[in-house]
C-alpha positions in Angstrom: 8.6 -1.4 33.9 6.8 0.0 30.7 5.2 3.4 31.1 2.1 4.4 28.9 2.3 8.3 28.7 -1.6 8.2 27.7 -3.1 11.2 26.1 -6.6 11.6 25.0 -7.7 10.2 21.5 -4.4 9.4 20.5 -5.7 5.2 20.3 -5.2 5.1 24.1 -7.9 2.5 24.6 -6.7 0.6 21.9 -3.4 0.5 23.5 -4.5 -0.1 26.7 -6.3 -3.3 25.4 -3.1 -4.7 24.0 -0.8 -3.7 27.2 -3.7 -5.6 29.3 -4.2 -8.7 26.9 -0.1 -9.2 27.2 0.5 -8.5 30.6 -2.8 -9.1 32.6 -2.8 -9.1 36.3 1.0 -6.9 35.8 -0.7 -4.7 34.2 -2.3 -1.6 35.6 -5.1 0.8 34.3 -4.6 3.8 36.3 -7.9 5.8 35.7 -9.1 8.4 38.2 -11.3 11.4 38.0 -8.9 13.6 39.6 -5.1 14.4 39.8 -2.9 11.5 41.0 -1.9 11.6 44.8 1.0 10.1 46.3 -1.3 7.6 47.5 -2.4 6.4 45.2 0.8 5.5 43.4 1.8 3.8 46.7 -1.0 2.0 46.2 -0.5 0.8 43.0 3.1 -0.3 44.2 0.9 -2.3 46.9 -1.7 -3.6 44.4 0.8 -4.3 41.7 3.7 -6.0 43.4 5.2 -7.4 40.0 4.0 -4.6 38.3 5.6 -4.8 34.3 3.2 -2.5 32.8 1.2 1.1 33.6 -0.8 3.3 31.7 -3.2 6.0 32.4 -3.6 10.4 32.2 -1.8 10.7 35.3 1.3 8.4 34.0 3.9 11.4 33.0 7.4 11.4 32.5 7.9 14.3 35.0 6.4 15.2 38.9 5.6 12.6 41.3 5.2 9.7 39.0 8.6 9.8 37.7 9.8 10.5 41.2 8.2 7.3 43.2 8.8 5.0 39.9 12.1 4.1 38.8 14.2 2.3 35.8 10.8 3.0 33.9 10.9 2.7 29.9 8.4 5.5 28.7 6.4 5.1 25.7 3.8 7.5 23.9 1.7 8.3 20.7 1.2 11.3 19.3 -1.6 12.8 16.9 -1.7 15.5 14.2 -2.6 18.1 17.0 -5.5 19.5 14.8 -7.1 16.1 14.6 -6.3 15.0 17.9 -8.2 18.6 19.1 -11.3 18.1 16.8 -11.6 14.6 17.9 -11.4 15.0 21.5 -14.3 17.4 21.7 -16.5 15.3 19.2 -16.0 12.7 21.8 -17.3 14.9 24.9 -20.4 15.7 22.4 -21.0 12.1 21.6 -20.6 11.1 25.5 -23.7 13.6 26.2 -21.1 15.7 28.7 -21.8 19.5 29.7 -19.1 21.5 28.1 -18.4 24.7 26.6 -19.1 26.0 23.1 -16.1 25.1 21.0 -14.3 28.5 20.8 -14.7 29.0 24.6 -13.5 25.1 25.3 -10.5 25.4 22.7 -8.8 27.5 24.9 -8.8 25.1 27.7 -6.5 22.5 25.0 -4.0 25.1 24.6 -1.1 23.0 23.0 -2.3 19.9 24.8 0.4 17.4 23.8 3.2 19.5 24.7 2.0 20.6 28.1 1.0 16.8 28.7 4.4 16.0 28.1 6.4 19.0 30.2 3.9 20.5 32.1 4.1 23.7 29.9 3.5 25.3 26.6 6.9 24.8 25.1 7.7 22.6 22.6 11.4 23.0 23.1 10.9 21.7 27.1 8.7 19.0 25.4 11.2 17.9 22.9 14.1 17.5 25.5 11.6 15.4 27.5 11.3 13.3 24.4 15.2 12.7 23.8 15.6 12.5 27.5 12.7 10.1 28.7 10.5 8.8 26.1 12.3 6.0 24.4 9.3 5.5 21.7 7.1 7.3 20.1 4.4 6.0 17.8 1.9 8.1 15.7 -1.7 7.5 15.2 -1.8 8.0 11.6 1.3 5.3 11.5 -0.8 3.5 14.0 -0.1 -0.3 12.5 3.5 0.5 11.8 4.2 2.2 15.1 2.8 -1.0 17.1 5.7 -3.0 15.4 8.1 -0.2 16.1 7.3 -0.3 19.4 7.4 -4.2 19.5 10.7 -4.1 18.3 11.5 -1.4 21.2 10.3 -3.4 24.3 12.8 -6.2 23.2 9.8 -8.7 23.8 9.4 -10.7 20.5 6.4 -12.9 22.1 4.2 -9.8 22.4 0.8 -9.9 20.9 0.2 -6.8 19.1 -2.7 -7.4 16.9 -6.0 -5.7 18.0 -9.5 -4.6 17.3 -9.7 -1.3 17.6 -11.8 0.7 20.7 -13.5 3.9 21.1 -13.9 4.8 17.4 -16.0 8.3 16.5 -18.9 6.8 15.0 -19.3 10.1 12.9 -16.7 12.4 11.8 -19.8 15.3 11.1 -19.0 17.9 13.9 -15.8 17.9 13.1 -16.5 18.8 9.6 -18.9 21.3 10.8 -16.3 22.8 12.7 -13.8 23.2 10.3 -16.3 24.5 8.0 -15.6 28.2 10.0 -12.7 30.0 9.2 -12.9 31.3 12.9 -12.7 27.8 14.0 -9.7 27.1 11.8 -8.0 30.1 13.2 -8.4 29.1 16.4 -7.2 25.7 15.9 -3.8 27.1 14.2 -3.5 29.5 17.1 -4.1 27.4 20.0 -1.6 24.8 18.7 1.6 26.6 17.5 3.7 24.7 20.1 2.2 21.4 19.6 2.7 21.6 15.5 6.5 22.4 16.2 6.4 19.2 18.6 4.7 17.1 16.1 6.6 18.1 13.4 9.9 17.4 15.3 8.8 13.9 15.5 7.9 13.4 12.2 10.8 14.7 10.8 13.7 13.4 13.1 12.5 11.3 15.6 9.8 8.5 13.8 12.5 8.5 10.7 15.3 7.4 13.3 13.0 4.5 14.9 12.1 2.9 11.1 15.6 3.3 10.2 16.7 1.3 13.8 13.9 -1.4 12.8 15.7 -2.5 9.8 14.6 -3.0 5.5 12.0 -5.4 6.8 9.7 -3.2 8.4 7.8 -3.0 5.1 6.9 -6.6 4.6 6.4 -6.8 7.9 3.7 -4.4 8.1 2.3 -6.5 5.4 2.2 -9.6 6.9 0.7 -7.6 10.4 -1.9 -6.3 8.8 -3.4 -9.2 7.4 -3.1 -10.9 10.7 -5.6 -8.0 12.0 -8.8 -9.2 9.9 -9.2 -11.9 12.7 -7.4 -10.3 15.6 -9.3 -10.2 19.0 -8.3 -8.1 22.3 -9.5 -11.1 24.2 -7.4 -13.1 25.9 -8.1 -14.9 29.6 -4.7 -13.2 31.1 -6.3 -10.1 29.9 -9.8 -11.0 31.7 -7.8 -11.8 35.1 -6.3 -8.5 34.6 -9.5 -6.6 34.2 -10.9 -8.1 37.0 -8.4 -7.9 39.5 -8.3 -4.0 38.4 -12.3 -3.6 39.0 -12.2 -5.7 42.1 -9.2 -4.7 44.1 -7.4 -1.9 42.4 -10.2 0.5 41.9 -12.3 0.0 45.2 -8.9 1.0 46.9 -8.4 4.1 44.9 -12.1 4.6 46.6 -11.2 4.1 49.6 -8.6 6.9 49.9 -10.8 9.1 48.4 -13.1 8.6 51.1 -10.6 9.0 53.8 -9.2 12.1 52.2 -13.2 13.4 51.8 -13.4 12.7 55.7 -9.7 14.2 56.8 -10.9 17.3 54.8 
């Protein structure tokens, strides 16, 4: 089973669309607005008895998910920590959600990618997780190439990794405004020391190894792939069935668990 460790603002919705269109009703979009519980993962097992792919912000290579699901092949995408953080804040503002001023909010986002991978602000521990658990690491900055590396890693040559981008910011105005202030730039550096260490490791060690493992045809394959993107679509009938199953069967079941827990509490 493929497990997508989906961090905020790392092209996750586009990757999710690719998974859904390829695996359909055998892919689970695990989306809940709270911390995942054992009952949620048991419902995934029951709802998707032939599960081949799962993704979501609660899918992590440690903790409850890793304990319940065996023989999982984890993959993830990382992004330059500064750009990811700014994009995350702009996304919240664009959604018109309640949020603190940037200097206060960023303190809640310290070393976000490192914490997501290992549960603590410790790049060395996150690197251990990458080495031991994560089979493939893509880069948002090299997204198209990363998709080819991911496809090779899956061992599924029939996967269709063409796509149309999902959830792309319409403007970079806020990011530019934040970066124009010296204190914000200092905060971004201070709050991402471990993330920057992790990101450098991936750029210098992990990603070049994955490129070498792909072989000499990577450059020409990438050119061919990018030509196909002009006519690409995220729609497939299989993907439509997968979305219907998520909305009509899986998500109502998650809400039932929430209702039961509220009554019990």
